[in-house]
C-alpha positions in Angstrom: 233.6 -107.0 228.3 232.6 -107.6 224.8 230.5 -106.0 222.6 227.4 -107.9 220.5 225.3 -107.6 217.6 221.9 -109.1 218.7 219.7 -110.1 216.1 216.0 -109.1 216.7 213.0 -109.5 214.5 209.8 -107.7 215.2 207.5 -110.5 215.1 209.9 -112.8 217.4 208.2 -115.7 218.8 210.3 -114.9 221.9 210.0 -112.5 224.4 212.0 -109.9 223.2 211.3 -106.3 224.2 214.7 -104.6 223.1 214.8 -101.7 225.5 213.9 -104.6 228.6 215.1 -107.8 227.9 216.7 -109.9 225.1 215.9 -113.9 224.9 218.3 -116.5 223.8 219.4 -120.1 224.1 222.1 -121.7 225.8 224.6 -121.6 222.8 224.9 -118.0 223.1 225.2 -117.5 226.8 229.2 -117.3 227.0 229.2 -114.6 224.9 226.1 -112.9 226.5 227.9 -113.1 229.9 231.0 -111.6 228.0 229.1 -108.6 227.2 227.5 -108.1 230.8 228.3 -104.5 231.5 229.1 -103.5 227.6 227.2 -102.1 224.4 225.3 -104.2 221.9 223.8 -103.6 218.9 220.1 -104.7 217.7 219.8 -105.6 213.6 216.8 -106.7 212.0 217.6 -109.0 208.9 216.7 -107.7 205.7 214.2 -110.7 205.1 212.7 -109.9 208.1 212.2 -106.0 207.5 214.0 -103.3 206.5 215.9 -101.9 209.3 219.1 -103.6 209.4 221.3 -102.0 212.6 218.3 -100.0 214.4 219.1 -99.3 218.1 222.0 -99.7 220.5 221.6 -100.8 224.3 223.7 -101.9 227.4 223.6 -105.5 228.8 223.2 -105.0 232.8 222.6 -108.7 233.8 222.1 -112.6 232.0 220.0 -115.0 233.9 218.3 -118.1 233.5 214.9 -117.6 231.7 212.3 -118.7 234.9 210.9 -122.2 233.9 212.1 -122.4 230.5 215.4 -125.2 230.5 218.0 -123.7 228.4 217.2 -120.0 227.8 218.5 -117.2 229.1 217.6 -113.7 229.1 219.9 -110.8 228.6 218.2 -107.8 231.2 218.8 -104.3 229.4 220.4 -101.4 231.6 217.5 -99.1 232.2 217.9 -96.1 230.3 220.5 -97.2 227.9 218.5 -98.3 224.9 218.6 -95.8 222.1 217.1 -96.2 218.9 219.1 -95.2 215.6 218.1 -91.8 214.2 219.1 -93.4 210.9 218.7 -97.5 210.6 221.8 -98.8 209.0 222.0 -101.3 206.3 224.3 -104.6 206.9 226.3 -103.7 203.3 227.5 -100.2 202.6 228.8 -99.7 199.0 228.5 -103.8 198.6 230.9 -104.2 201.7 229.6 -105.7 205.1 230.1 -103.3 208.3 231.1 -106.4 210.5 234.5 -107.7 209.8 233.5 -111.0 210.9 230.9 -111.1 208.1 233.4 -110.2 205.3 235.7 -112.0 203.2 239.4 -111.1 202.6 238.3 -109.7 199.2 235.9 -107.5 201.1 232.7 -109.2 199.5 229.8 -110.6 202.0 230.4 -113.8 203.9 227.6 -116.5 203.2 225.9 -118.5 206.0 227.9 -119.6 209.1 228.3 -116.5 211.2 225.7 -114.5 209.2 223.0 -116.5 210.6 224.2 -116.5 214.4 222.0 -114.2 216.3 224.6 -113.3 218.5 227.7 -112.0 217.2 230.8 -110.7 218.9 231.7 -107.2 217.5 234.8 -105.4 217.4 235.0 -102.0 219.0 236.0 -100.2 215.4 232.8 -101.6 213.8 230.6 -100.6 216.8 231.8 -97.2 216.2 231.7 -97.6 212.6 227.7 -98.9 213.0 226.9 -96.3 215.6 228.3 -93.0 213.9 226.0 -94.1 210.8 223.1 -94.5 213.1 223.4 -91.6 215.4 225.7 -89.2 213.9 228.0 -86.8 215.6 226.3 -83.6 214.4 222.7 -85.0 215.1 222.0 -82.0 217.7 223.4 -79.5 214.9 221.0 -81.0 212.2 217.8 -80.8 214.3 218.8 -77.0 215.6 219.1 -75.8 211.9 216.4 -78.0 210.6 213.8 -75.3 209.8 215.9 -72.5 210.1 218.0 -71.7 206.7 219.9 -69.0 208.3 221.5 -71.3 211.2 222.0 -74.0 208.5 223.9 -71.3 206.3 225.7 -70.2 209.2 226.7 -74.0 210.7 227.6 -74.9 206.9 231.5 -74.1 207.6 231.4 -75.1 211.4 233.2 -78.4 212.1 231.1 -80.3 214.1 232.4 -80.9 218.0 233.9 -84.5 217.7 232.7 -86.7 220.8 233.7 -89.9 221.6 230.8 -92.8 220.8 230.0 -93.6 224.5 230.0 -90.0 225.6 227.4 -89.3 223.3 225.1 -92.6 223.9 225.3 -91.5 227.7 224.8 -87.6 227.2 221.3 -86.6 228.1 220.8 -84.0 225.9 222.3 -86.0 222.7 219.6 -88.7 223.9 216.8 -86.2 224.0 217.4 -85.2 220.8 217.4 -88.8 219.2 214.3 -89.4 220.8 212.6 -86.3 220.0 213.2 -87.0 216.4 211.9 -90.7 216.3 209.0 -90.0 218.2 207.6 -87.0 216.5 208.6 -89.1 212.7 207.0 -92.2 213.6 203.4 -90.1 214.5 204.1 -88.1 211.3 204.5 -85.1 213.4 201.1 -85.4 214.4 199.6 -85.3 218.5 198.8 -88.5 219.6 195.5 -87.0 221.2 194.3 -84.5 219.4 194.8 -85.8 215.9 196.1 -82.4 214.8 199.7 -82.0 212.8 200.6 -78.3 213.3 203.4 -76.3 212.1 204.4 -72.8 212.6 205.2 -70.5 209.7 208.8 -71.7 209.3 207.8 -75.3 208.9 208.6 -76.6 212.7 206.6 -78.8 214.0 204.5 -77.8 217.0 204.4 -81.5 218.6 206.6 -82.6 221.5 207.9 -85.9 222.6 206.6 -87.6 225.8 208.0 -89.9 228.0 205.5 -92.5 228.7 207.6 -93.6 231.7 210.1 -91.1 232.5 213.7 -92.0 232.2 214.7 -90.7 236.0 212.0 -93.6 236.8 213.2 -96.7 235.0 211.6 -95.4 231.5 213.7 -95.6 228.4 214.2 -93.6 225.1 212.5 -96.2 222.9 210.0 -95.0 220.7 207.6 -97.4 222.6 208.1 -95.5 225.4 206.8 -92.5 223.5 204.0 -90.1 222.7 203.6 -87.3 220.6 201.8 -84.6 221.7 201.1 -80.7 222.0 202.6 -78.7 224.7 199.4 -78.5 226.5 198.6 -82.2 226.5 202.0 -83.2 227.1 201.7 -80.9 230.4 198.4 -82.9 231.2 200.2 -86.0 230.5 203.0 -85.6 232.7 200.9 -84.3 235.7 198.2 -87.5 235.2 195.4 -85.4 234.5 194.9 -88.0 231.0 196.3 -91.2 230.5 195.6 -94.1 228.1 193.4 -97.1 229.1 193.7 -100.9 229.2 192.9 -101.2 225.5 196.0 -99.4 224.7 193.7 -96.5 222.7 190.9 -95.1 224.5 192.3 -91.6 226.3 191.5 -91.4 230.0 190.4 -88.1 231.5 190.5 -87.4 235.1 187.1 -85.7 235.2 187.0 -84.3 238.3 190.0 -81.9 237.2 189.6 -81.4 233.6 186.4 -79.3 232.4 184.4 -81.3 229.6 184.7 -77.9 227.4 188.5 -78.4 227.7 188.4 -82.0 226.7 186.2 -81.1 223.5 188.5 -78.6 222.9 192.0 -80.6 223.1 190.9 -84.2 222.4 189.7 -85.9 219.3 186.1 -86.7 219.0 186.2 -90.2 219.3 188.3 -90.1 222.4 191.0 -92.6 221.0 194.5 -92.3 220.5 196.1 -91.7 216.9 199.0 -94.5 216.5 201.8 -95.0 214.2 201.9 -96.4 210.7 204.6 -98.9 211.9 203.2 -101.2 214.4 207.1 -101.5 215.9 206.4 -97.7 217.1 203.1 -98.3 218.9 203.3 -97.2 222.6 204.4 -100.0 224.8 201.4 -101.7 227.0 203.3 -102.3 229.9 204.1 -98.6 229.7 200.9 -97.4 229.5 199.9 -99.5 232.4 202.7 -98.2 234.4 201.6 -94.4 233.9 198.1 -95.6 234.8 199.0 -96.6 238.0 201.9 -94.3 238.9 200.5 -91.0 237.2 197.0 -91.0 236.5 195.0 -89.3 238.8 197.8 -89.0 241.4 200.2 -86.1 240.8 198.0 -83.0 240.9 197.2 -81.7 244.5 193.5 -81.0 245.2 194.3 -77.3 244.1 192.0 -75.6 241.6 193.5 -75.4 238.0 193.0 -72.1 236.2 192.0 -73.2 232.7 191.9 -69.7 231.5 
């Protein structure tokens, strides 16, 4: 098996959805086949956007692209995709993070390998990039973020050093990374109420909801997330509310949710509040999955006590 760098542009003309599939030409087929069952890192060139290295995922399978001669699809293992907490630049202190892009004197190479959309990645380079994008102590950072007392107590505590792959597959770590990315994308504002609530210590009250749950083949992509208040998160998971085909109109199960509850909880225009960056907008595919598999189908006929 081989680890890879996969170049991805947010405005790609190909059928790329980083947490689902990667579209590439025959010239990269051998490298992609070598990477089946192994991890890849996504990279967006600086000229196409500011992100640099921005996510990690695992290739499950490589297949010919249906109906298109000479192109192939790398199918991403469900649940493996994870965006970096901090997007990593190609150069650190003027030096590339990839050995294949580095001259013998440490300066960046030009042309050639730099232009390749699929590049093999040594284990050491993979670990270094992941450590920069998904720090070892991410859970501690989140726990102490809004608690100066805990932060002071943790200053001298050395973080427990976990192997990179253990970190990438551990659910608790992934939940923290997902929550941080989704809440930041929505500016800590509930997508359905529009409210940006914080408690006395400055801790945001908004939660991160998976549109399609991980246990049902959903991913930890920001596009599979919505920032929601606790009550709306509960309602969303139980099929009382969803989002329409236009990806912005909030749907309500009217036979279950009283009008006064709707008026109290949802934005007056009944529209979803979206992130500033289009790349973080909720995926239409995931929203459709929620409408078809959760909305109006999870709750029993028992009445709900709305208090």
